[in-house]
N, C-alpha and C positions, 0 to 999 in steps of 0.2 A: 414566472406568471406570465399569465397570457393578458397583454394590455391594449391590442387591434385588434380589428375587424370591420372589413367591412362589405355589408350588403349589398344588392344590387341585383332591382327587380325592373319592367318595363312598366312605363304608365300608361294606360289608353286611354284616359278622359281626363279632360281638364276637371280642378278641382273648383265649385260652387264656393262663394266665400260667405252668402246670405243664411243666415239662419244659425247654421253653428249645430243645430240641437245633439252634439253627440252625446250628453250626458243626460239625455232626456228619459232613461227608463234604465231604471235598478233592478236589477236581480238578487235576492236575497233568497238564502234556507237553504236547508239539509234535513236529511233524516226521511226524505221521500220515501214514502209507502204505500203502492197504490190500496189504497180504501180506508187508510188510516190517515185520519188528518190531524194530529194532537201535534206533529211538526211539520215541515215542508216549506216547499217553493212559494216563493211570492214574488208579486209585479208589483214596483210601483212607476207608473206611466205619468210623468211631470205634463205630459200633452192633456192628461184626461182632468177637468175639474170639476166637483172639489175632487182634491187628492186621497186619495184613500188604498192602502193596501188588498190585491186580490190573490186569494191563495190560486195557487197553481204547481201541479204534480209536472215534474221533470225527472225523469231516468239520472239524472248527474248533480251529486250533492256539493253544494259550496261553501267552502270553510275560509277562511283569511285569504288563500292567494286565489280570489276571483273578480273578474272583471269584466265589463260589457264595453258594447256600442253600439248608438247607432244612425243611421245617417243623417244629414243635416237637416232632415227637416223633422227628426225625431223618430223614427222608424226602426224601432230594433233590428240590427244585423247578425249580429252576433254574442257569442260568449265564451269563457274560460274559468273550468271551477280549478284549475291550474293541474288537470288532469286529461283533459279533452278541451277540442274549442269547437263548438256546438251552432247549429244555427237557429234563428228565432223561434224554427219549427222542430228545436231539442234535439234534432238529429245531427250526429259527428259528420263535421265536414270532411270530404274526401282527405284523406292524407292527416285528419284533424287528432287522429287518436295516438296514444303514447308522447305526453308532453311532459316534460322536467321527466324523465326516465332515469331506472335507478331504483335503489334500496327502497328510498323513501318514497317514489311512485308505488313499488310493488304495495308499500305497508297502506299506505294511507288512501290507493283509488284504488285496489283490486282486492285488499284482505277488509281493512277497517270500510273503505268505500262510503268515505264521508268527506271526500274532496282533498286538496291538495293544503296542507297545516305550514305554509311558511309563517311569517311576521306580518303587521299592514304597517304599510300594503306591498304589498311582494308583486302583481300585475300593474303594468299601464299600456293602454292600448291607445294607438297615436295614429291618424290617417299619416300617410305619403303627403310630405308639405309639396303642393301644387299638385294633387294627384286626388284622386277622389275613388280612384279604383282599387288600392292598393292600402293596405293597414301593416302597422307593425306590431304583433305582442308581443311585449318584452316581459319577462319574466323570470325570480329568481327562485332556486331551486334549493332543497336540503341537502345535506350530510351530514348523517348518525355517525359518533363512534365512539369507543369505548375506553377513555382513557384517566381514571379505571373502572367510573361507571359512565352507564350510556347519558352521553350527551350529544345534541346537536346544533348546529349552525347554516347559515346558508351559505353557499361557498360558490356559486356560481349566479349572471346572469347572459341567459339565453334569449334568443325573441325567434318567434314563428310567425312567417309570412303570409296574409290570407290575401287571396285576389279576387276582383271579381270577371267573371270571362265575359269579356265584351258581343261575345255573340249569344249568348243563354243570358247571361245577366247573374249566374250561377257564383256563389263563391267556392273555393276552395282553398286545401294550404298545399303551395308549392313549396314553402320551404321549413323547415321546422326543427328547433332545440338546435341556433345557432350557437357558436360558442361566442360570448360577446369579454368575456373577462372569467378568471379560473382563481377567484384566490377566498380568502376567510372575509363577509361582507359582511356588516350589521343585518341583527333582525327585523327583516321589515325594514323602515326609513325609506323607502325607495320614490322617487319624487319626479315631478315633471315641470319644469314651465320654458315658454317659448322664449325666444332668443327674439332681439334688437330687433333684429327683421319683421319679426310678425307671423313669421311663416316657420321657419325651422325649432326648433327646440331644442335643453339641454334637460337631461337626465342626468341627478345626481344620488349617492347612495354614498353614506359611509363604509372605511374598513372597520371590522367586528372589535366590538370593544376599543374604537380608536377616537380620535378628533381631525383624522386624516378625510377629507372628501372624494369622491371621484368623480369627475362629470365627462360625461358623450355628449357629443354632436352627432344630432338625427336632423339631415337635408334631406334634399331631391336626391342626392346621392348615395344615401344609405345613413349607416350610423359607424361613431369612428370613438376609439377613446380620444379625449382632449387634452386633459389635464390632473392634476392632484394637487391637492389646497391641504395642507395640514393649519387649521385654528380654532382658537378655543378648549375647553378643558376634556382630559382624557373621563369618558363616562364609565361610571363602577359597571363591571361586568353582572352580576343578578340584575342591574336596571333595564338592561339591553332590552329592548320590546315592550317596555312598562307603557311607555309615551307613544309619542308623535313627532315627527317635521313636516312642518311646512311651509311654502311658500304662501304668500301674503299675493291678491288677487291681481295685483298691480305687477307683478312679477319682480319687485323692487327689495324685497325685505324677505329674509327667512329666518323662521321661528327654529330650536331645536330644544325638548323637553323630556325631560326624565320626573313622573310627582316624586316629590319629595326631595326635587331638590331646585336651586334657580333655575331660571331660563337664559337661553342663549340667544340673542335676538341680532343679527348679521344686516349688513346693506348686501347689495348683488346685482353686479355690473352686466346687465343682460347683454350687452355686445360681448365683453371677454370674455364673464364666465367665473369670475371671479368673487369671493364674499370677503365685505371688509367691514371696517366701523365695528366692530366685537359685542356692544354690553351686555349686561348681566341685569335680567330682571330679579328681585328678591321676593318669594314667594311665602308669605304666611300661612301657613296650611290647618287645616284642623285636626281630629283625633287620628283619622284613616287617611293613604295616601295611595296605596300600593299599583294603582294604577290609574290613567288615566287616557286624558289626548288633548292638543292645541290647534286652534284654528284663528284666523284673522276674517275681521269683519268683510264685506264685500267692500266696503270705502275704504279698506284699509288702518280707521283709524284704532279700531279697538282690537283686542288682543284674547283671547278667551281661552279659559284654562280646566279642564275636568280633572279632579280629582278625586277619584271615586264616589266619596258622599258631598262635596262641593263641585259648584262651577264659580269660576272667577272671571271677573274681565278687569283689564287692564287699560288706560288711558295711553296710546303711544304720543299723544301728540303733549302731555304732560311734562310741567317740567321736573316732575319726579316720578317717573312710571311706577315704582316698584310703590311710592305711597297713594295711587291712584287704586288700587288694588279695593274690588267690591266685592263682595260676595254675594253673587243673582240667585242662586237657585241651592238649599241642600237639602238633603235625600231626603222625604217623609217618612222614611221605613216601611214604607208599603213594601209586600212582599206576596210574588205571585209567579212561580212558587218560590222562588229566590228573588232578595234581595233588588229592585231595579232601581242600581246606583248608576253611574256616569263613567261611559269609557270615550271609544276612540268620534273623531268628530268631521263630517264632510259638508261642502256648502252646497246645499240645493239652484237648479237653475231656476227656481222661485225665491231665491234670495233669505231662503230661511235657512239655518245650520239644524241638521240633524248628527241626533249623539247616540250612537249604542250601548250598551251594557254586556252584562252576562249574558245567558241563555234567555231572552227576553223575547217575548212578543208585541215589545215597545218601542220606538225612537223617542227619546227628549227633541226638545223644539226650543231653537231661539226663536223666536216671530219675528223680532225689530234689530236684527242683529247692527244697525247701523248708529241705534242708540245711545246715550251714556247710560250706566245704571242698571235699574229696574225696570227704567223704560225700555229696556231691550225685549222684555217681556219673555223672559225663559220658563219653559212651562214642563214639568215633570208628564213623562209617558202622555205627551202631547199627538202622539200617532200611533194610532193603536193597528197590529196585526192579524190576519185569523186565527194566526200561532205562533210560537217562539221561534225563532228565525235564527240563531247562533251565532255567533262571532261572521255576520257574514257583510257587513256592510262594505260596499266597495269604495274604489277612492277612482276621483275622477281629474285631472287638473283643469286649469281652465283654458278650454279651447277657444273662446272666444277673445281674449288675449291679442288687442293690435300692439303697434310699435309705440313706442315711450312715449311721443310726443301726441298720437292718441290711443289710448288703452281699451277705450269703449267698454260697458259695464261688463261684468265678470256673469249677470245674472238679469230675468225680469219679477222683481215684485208682483205676488199679488195676494188676493187676502184669503180666498178659502182655503181652509186644511181640514179632514177628517181626523179629528184630534180626542184624547181620552178625557181632557180638562178644560177646555176650550182654547179656540185660537183666537188671534189677533181682531180685532174690529171695534166694535162698539162696548167691549170690556166687561164680557158676558166669559162668565165663570160657572159650571156649574159640579153642585160636588154633595155627594161623596160619591166617587167615580172609581170603580164600580157601587153600585145603589143596590138597595136592598127592595124596600117597601117607597121609601119617601126621597125625594131627592131636591136641590135647593138651587134658586137661582138666582147670584148674584152679578151686577151690572150696571155699567153706566151709557146712558142712550148719546147718541146724538142729534134725536129728535125727540121731539117730547112723546111720543110712545112709540112701539116695535110690536111685533107680533113674534113669539115663541112654538115652536110647532116640529114635535115629537114625531117621527117616522120610524116606521118596518121596511125590511129589506125591500118589499112590494113598492116603496114609497107611498105608502097610506099614512094620512095625520091619523095619528091616533090620541093625540092634548095640542090643545091651540089655546095658546093664554094671551091679552092684549098688555103686554107690563108700558108703565108710565114711568117717567122721570122723577117722581114723590116717593117713587114704590122703594121697598131698601129687598132684602131675600125672601125671595116668594117661593114655597115648598111647592111641589106638584108628587102626587100621590102616584105609586106607580104597583100597588097591590093586584091590581086586577091582570097587570101584564105578567107573562111569562118568562123566561131568564132568556137570555142572548143580548144581541147586539142589535142598537139601536142609533138612527143618527135624529140629530137635530139639528137644527138652521132658527137666526137668528134676520128676520125681515124690517128692515127699516125703511118706509116712504117705498112699500110691498120690492123693494130688490135686498137680497139676501147678501147680509153683510159679514155673516160670522156663521160658520157649522163646526161640524165636530159629531164625536161616536161617543154613544153612553152605553156602557155597558151594565144589564140589569143580571145580577147572581146572588140565591138565597144559600 
């Protein structure tokens, strides 16, 4: 088993430590077909407010093995779908073809053309420490075997290097598919966290169906295998890939979670790269918990668990963490065209948690994840997409993390989100959504009165109502409006305090 390799490339430019908005642009979506928009590419740009997903045709479908990175100012640089590495203009970078070569590449990329199908996450893109002109794309490959039936697992970690040419500013791939390790690995569960020096990185993944974790150190000299550690329980083989493994955003804790099982919580030493102080969080599940995810709140106090039809919150500062379990959402049965249940989780740069599901055109949103219980404002289908996006939620580590004595915030809270059922703010709920001929407004105001406005895609105000603190649910007629997507906003003291998206369908 190959365990060690050092990659090296020359750094031409000093890194800029300000901003670090490397996770500002999220790319999602597959089944890109010219002229057909039932599915397709999406772009979420957190530099634009109010946040909304924009349809974008691209020639490269994105599946689970996808990742993107922006420059320190938040402008998209390049992305990968596990098959190729492409620039912001969707053109394959020089030497950026044939990523993850082999039989699985031929199937996923050339025959099915759906994007590389690894576990979540299978791609990590990191800027080379102390350099802003070189990026390493770490990607797990897939091996299929017949033993005696068709089976597959992730067998290697490879990396490819993207370099910005100093004379032209153009990007190219200088090395690709460099083998870092070759051994059976877990399905997904490939995550990264900053070293205690605040510049270099730890990359972590378990062996296949194992409680042995592999640790790699990535610093200014390249990447190398560091050590392995066996700790915790051995997962059941049929559970691998169903859950999620996550670091908290301070980098000193790690959780490993499989739906239907207890959660494993570890302390993590960012200096040595070792896990310790294993504790087990017992979960009381609902009727169905076949898949899901886990993520920490930005402040590190709460752990969120999704289990198909339920979302749970645990208070990590409670004397009995297991007893602190709160059900913050239960799937409401909404189908479009399949059940809008709860899957993997990712923190946004706006300090909201975004949760995917099956092949949906929605992200569920936890608007205030640093608050306890129902005050966290979990919202089903809180962000609507123009089309279904498939399982293409990207993974981003906390790029902003500093040294342990000054870790800094992992994100910057914002108010406005283009949601489906109301975002955070004054407490406005718009229901039912999607609506037919009538919709109701339920709200709590911070001011004596506010104004609700419904707008079309051209920004024209179609409905304008004055809301007062003394009123309850207010009906709004939609009978004369055609089916489609509309935008609403709540204005308090002439400033927008909340916004969202309303869908009319009949």
